[in-house]
MIDOSE-1310 file (N, C-alpha, C; in nm, 2 decimals, decimal comma, always signed):
residues 119
msnl	+0,73/-2,73/+0,09/+0,59/-2,75/+0,13/+0,51/-2,61/+0,11; +0,40/-2,62/+0,05/+0,32/-2,50/+0,02/+0,21/-2,48/+0,13; +0,19/-2,36/+0,17/+0,08/-2,33/+0,26/-0,04/-2,28/+0,19; -0,06/-2,33/+0,07/-0,18/-2,30/+0,00/-0,26/-2,42/-0,04
lsyk	-0,39/-2,41/-0,03/-0,48/-2,52/-0,08/-0,53/-2,47/-0,21; -0,56/-2,57/-0,30/-0,62/-2,53/-0,44/-0,74/-2,62/-0,46; -0,84/-2,56/-0,52/-0,96/-2,63/-0,55/-1,04/-2,55/-0,65; -1,08/-2,61/-0,76/-1,16/-2,55/-0,87/-1,10/-2,41/-0,91
nyng	-0,98/-2,40/-0,92/-0,91/-2,28/-0,96/-0,91/-2,17/-0,86; -0,94/-2,20/-0,74/-0,93/-2,11/-0,62/-0,82/-2,15/-0,53; -0,76/-2,06/-0,46/-0,65/-2,09/-0,37/-0,69/-2,04/-0,23; -0,65/-2,11/-0,13/-0,67/-2,07/+0,01/-0,55/-2,09/+0,10
tvey	-0,54/-2,01/+0,20/-0,43/-2,01/+0,29/-0,45/-2,13/+0,40; -0,34/-2,16/+0,46/-0,34/-2,26/+0,57/-0,27/-2,18/+0,68; -0,34/-2,16/+0,79/-0,28/-2,09/+0,90/-0,31/-2,16/+1,03; -0,23/-2,13/+1,13/-0,25/-2,20/+1,26/-0,29/-2,09/+1,37
sked	-0,40/-2,11/+1,44/-0,44/-2,02/+1,55/-0,40/-2,08/+1,68; -0,30/-2,02/+1,74/-0,25/-2,07/+1,87/-0,36/-2,05/+1,98; -0,43/-1,94/+1,97/-0,54/-1,91/+2,07/-0,65/-2,01/+2,06; -0,69/-2,05/+1,94/-0,80/-2,15/+1,93/-0,75/-2,29/+1,91
ncln	-0,62/-2,31/+1,90/-0,56/-2,44/+1,88/-0,62/-2,52/+1,76; -0,64/-2,45/+1,65/-0,69/-2,51/+1,53/-0,63/-2,44/+1,41; -0,66/-2,51/+1,30/-0,61/-2,45/+1,17/-0,73/-2,37/+1,11; -0,69/-2,27/+1,03/-0,80/-2,19/+0,96/-0,73/-2,14/+0,84
gkvv	-0,82/-2,08/+0,75/-0,77/-2,02/+0,63/-0,88/-1,93/+0,57; -0,84/-1,87/+0,46/-0,93/-1,79/+0,38/-0,90/-1,80/+0,23; -1,00/-1,79/+0,15/-0,98/-1,80/+0,01/-0,92/-1,66/-0,04; -0,81/-1,67/-0,11/-0,74/-1,55/-0,15/-0,78/-1,51/-0,29
glrs	-0,76/-1,38/-0,32/-0,79/-1,32/-0,45/-0,93/-1,28/-0,48; -1,02/-1,29/-0,38/-1,16/-1,25/-0,39/-1,19/-1,13/-0,30; -1,29/-1,05/-0,34/-1,35/-0,95/-0,26/-1,43/-1,01/-0,15; -1,50/-1,12/-0,18/-1,58/-1,20/-0,09/-1,49/-1,25/+0,02
hlty	-1,54/-1,26/+0,14/-1,46/-1,31/+0,26/-1,51/-1,45/+0,29; -1,43/-1,55/+0,23/-1,46/-1,69/+0,25/-1,36/-1,75/+0,34; -1,40/-1,80/+0,46/-1,31/-1,86/+0,55/-1,35/-2,00/+0,58; -1,26/-2,08/+0,64/-1,28/-2,22/+0,67/-1,19/-2,26/+0,79
agds	-1,22/-2,37/+0,85/-1,14/-2,41/+0,97/-1,14/-2,56/+0,99; -1,05/-2,61/+1,07/-1,05/-2,76/+1,10/-0,94/-2,79/+1,20; -0,96/-2,90/+1,27/-0,86/-2,95/+1,37/-0,75/-3,02/+1,31; -0,76/-3,06/+1,18/-0,65/-3,13/+1,11/-0,64/-3,08/+0,97
irel	-0,54/-3,11/+0,90/-0,53/-3,07/+0,76/-0,64/-3,13/+0,68; -0,67/-3,25/+0,70/-0,78/-3,32/+0,63/-0,92/-3,24/+0,66; -0,94/-3,21/+0,78/-1,07/-3,13/+0,81/-1,06/-2,99/+0,75; -0,95/-2,93/+0,75/-0,93/-2,79/+0,69/-0,96/-2,80/+0,54
eadf	-0,90/-2,90/+0,48/-0,92/-2,91/+0,33/-1,06/-2,94/+0,30; -1,13/-3,03/+0,38/-1,27/-3,06/+0,35/-1,36/-2,94/+0,37; -1,33/-2,86/+0,47/-1,41/-2,73/+0,49/-1,38/-2,63/+0,38; -1,26/-2,62/+0,34/-1,22/-2,54/+0,22/-1,31/-2,58/+0,10
hkvl	-1,31/-2,71/+0,07/-1,39/-2,75/-0,04/-1,54/-2,72/-0,02; -1,59/-2,74/+0,10/-1,73/-2,72/+0,13/-1,77/-2,57/+0,12; -1,68/-2,48/+0,17/-1,71/-2,34/+0,16/-1,71/-2,30/+0,01; -1,62/-2,34/-0,07/-1,62/-2,31/-0,21/-1,74/-2,37/-0,28
deyl	-1,77/-2,49/-0,25/-1,89/-2,55/-0,32/-2,02/-2,48/-0,28; -2,03/-2,43/-0,16/-2,15/-2,36/-0,11/-2,15/-2,22/-0,18; -2,03/-2,16/-0,19/-2,02/-2,03/-0,26/-2,07/-2,04/-0,40; -2,01/-2,14/-0,47/-2,05/-2,15/-0,62/-2,19/-2,19/-0,63
kdce	-2,25/-2,27/-0,55/-2,39/-2,31/-0,55/-2,48/-2,19/-0,53; -2,44/-2,11/-0,43/-2,52/-1,98/-0,40/-2,51/-1,89/-0,52; -2,40/-1,87/-0,58/-2,39/-1,79/-0,70/-2,48/-1,84/-0,81; -2,48/-1,97/-0,83/-2,56/-2,04/-0,93/-2,71/-2,01/-0,91
eraa	-2,75/-2,03/-0,78/-2,89/-2,01/-0,74/-2,94/-1,87/-0,76; -2,85/-1,77/-0,74/-2,88/-1,63/-0,76/-2,86/-1,58/-0,90; -2,81/-1,67/-0,99/-2,78/-1,64/-1,13/-2,67/-1,53/-1,13; -2,58/-1,54/-1,03/-2,47/-1,44/-1,02/-2,34/-1,51/-1,07
qpeq	-2,26/-1,42/-1,13/-2,13/-1,47/-1,18/-2,03/-1,48/-1,06; -1,98/-1,60/-1,03/-1,88/-1,61/-0,92/-1,76/-1,53/-0,95; -1,70/-1,47/-0,85/-1,58/-1,40/-0,86/-1,47/-1,49/-0,91; -1,38/-1,44/-1,00/-1,27/-1,52/-1,05/-1,14/-1,45/-0,98
pykg	-1,06/-1,53/-0,92/-0,95/-1,48/-0,84/-0,84/-1,41/-0,92; -0,82/-1,46/-1,04/-0,71/-1,41/-1,13/-0,76/-1,38/-1,27; -0,79/-1,26/-1,30/-0,84/-1,22/-1,42/-0,74/-1,19/-1,53; -0,61/-1,18/-1,49/-0,51/-1,16/-1,59/-0,46/-1,01/-1,59
tfnv	-0,52/-0,93/-1,51/-0,48/-0,79/-1,51/-0,46/-0,74/-1,36; -0,36/-0,66/-1,34/-0,33/-0,61/-1,21/-0,24/-0,49/-1,23; -0,24/-0,40/-1,13/-0,15/-0,28/-1,13/-0,03/-0,31/-1,05; +0,08/-0,26/-1,09/+0,21/-0,28/-1,02/+0,28/-0,14/-1,01
riss	+0,32/-0,11/-0,89/+0,40/+0,01/-0,87/+0,55/-0,03/-0,85; +0,63/+0,03/-0,94/+0,78/+0,00/-0,94/+0,86/+0,13/-0,94; +0,98/+0,12/-0,91/+1,07/+0,24/-0,92/+1,08/+0,29/-1,06; +1,10/+0,42/-1,08/+1,11/+0,48/-1,21/+1,23/+0,42/-1,28
dlhr	+1,34/+0,38/-1,21/+1,45/+0,32/-1,28/+1,42/+0,19/-1,34; +1,34/+0,11/-1,26/+1,30/-0,03/-1,31/+1,20/-0,01/-1,43; +1,11/+0,09/-1,42/+1,01/+0,12/-1,52/+1,09/+0,15/-1,65; +1,18/+0,24/-1,64/+1,26/+0,28/-1,76/+1,34/+0,16/-1,82
aiai	+1,40/+0,08/-1,73/+1,47/-0,04/-1,78/+1,39/-0,14/-1,86; +1,27/-0,17/-1,80/+1,18/-0,26/-1,87/+1,12/-0,20/-2,00; +1,10/-0,07/-2,00/+1,05/+0,00/-2,12/+1,15/-0,01/-2,23; +1,28/+0,02/-2,19/+1,38/+0,01/-2,29/+1,40/-0,13/-2,35
yaie	+1,39/-0,23/-2,26/+1,40/-0,37/-2,30/+1,29/-0,40/-2,40; +1,17/-0,36/-2,37/+1,05/-0,38/-2,45/+1,08/-0,32/-2,59; +1,12/-0,20/-2,60/+1,15/-0,13/-2,72/+1,25/-0,20/-2,80; +1,36/-0,24/-2,74/+1,47/-0,30/-2,80/+1,43/-0,44/-2,86
hgks	+1,34/-0,50/-2,80/+1,29/-0,64/-2,84/+1,16/-0,64/-2,92; +1,12/-0,52/-2,95/+0,99/-0,51/-3,03/+0,87/-0,56/-2,96; +0,86/-0,54/-2,83/+0,75/-0,59/-2,75/+0,68/-0,47/-2,69; +0,56/-0,50/-2,65/+0,49/-0,40/-2,57/+0,54/-0,41/-2,42
lnaa	+0,51/-0,31/-2,35/+0,56/-0,31/-2,21/+0,49/-0,43/-2,13; +0,36/-0,45/-2,16/+0,29/-0,57/-2,10/+0,36/-0,70/-2,13; +0,40/-0,72/-2,26/+0,46/-0,84/-2,30/+0,59/-0,86/-2,23; +0,67/-0,75/-2,22/+0,80/-0,76/-2,15/+0,78/-0,79/-2,00
veea	+0,69/-0,73/-1,94/+0,66/-0,76/-1,80/+0,61/-0,91/-1,78; +0,52/-0,95/-1,87/+0,48/-1,09/-1,86/+0,59/-1,19/-1,88; +0,68/-1,16/-1,97/+0,80/-1,24/-1,99/+0,89/-1,25/-1,87; +0,91/-1,14/-1,80/+0,99/-1,13/-1,68/+0,93/-1,21/-1,57
irqm	+0,80/-1,20/-1,55/+0,72/-1,27/-1,45/+0,73/-1,42/-1,48; +0,70/-1,45/-1,61/+0,70/-1,60/-1,64/+0,84/-1,66/-1,61; +0,95/-1,59/-1,64/+1,08/-1,64/-1,61/+1,10/-1,66/-1,46; +1,06/-1,57/-1,38/+1,07/-1,58/-1,24/+0,99/-1,70/-1,19
vevr	+0,87/-1,72/-1,24/+0,78/-1,83/-1,19/+0,84/-1,96/-1,24; +0,90/-1,97/-1,36/+0,96/-2,09/-1,41/+1,08/-2,13/-1,32; +1,16/-2,03/-1,28/+1,28/-2,06/-1,20/+1,23/-2,11/-1,06; +1,13/-2,05/-1,01/+1,07/-2,09/-0,88/+1,02/-2,23/-0,89
erks	+0,95/-2,27/-1,00/+0,90/-2,40/-1,01/+1,01/-2,50/-1,02; +1,11/-2,47/-1,10/+1,23/-2,56/-1,11/+1,29/-2,59/-0,98; +1,31/-2,48/-0,90/+1,37/-2,49/-0,76/+1,28/-2,58/-0,67; +1,15/-2,57/-0,68/+1,06/-2,64/-0,60/+1,06/-2,79/-0,63
qcp	+1,10/-2,82/-0,76/+1,10/-2,96/-0,80/+1,23/-3,03/-0,77; +1,33/-2,96/-0,72/+1,46/-3,02/-0,69/+1,44/-3,09/-0,55; +1,51/-3,21/-0,54/+1,50/-3,29/-0,42/+1,56/-3,22/-0,30
């Protein structure tokens, strides 16, 4: 079971507030702080959709570009040993460091997806 909601290429968390006895969440991957809440999963998901629709409408009315949560670039800090190993792998396989890292991440994601599809 995933604790993420997805809508229009945006993702949001599903969290439980014991103090408020309700569900809440936030859209992840944005600088903007978009939150939503509900007393049930159905209400939470409806509010998630409403918040995103309002955000996108507001951007359109202001002729502003909506933030995109995943642009395809990010910085990663890793140990020097791992950095060296992936750099050597890239050289040996005639790839750029970025291509080697993308390949490694893709393999990890594919393994995760296969595991989640198992009964």
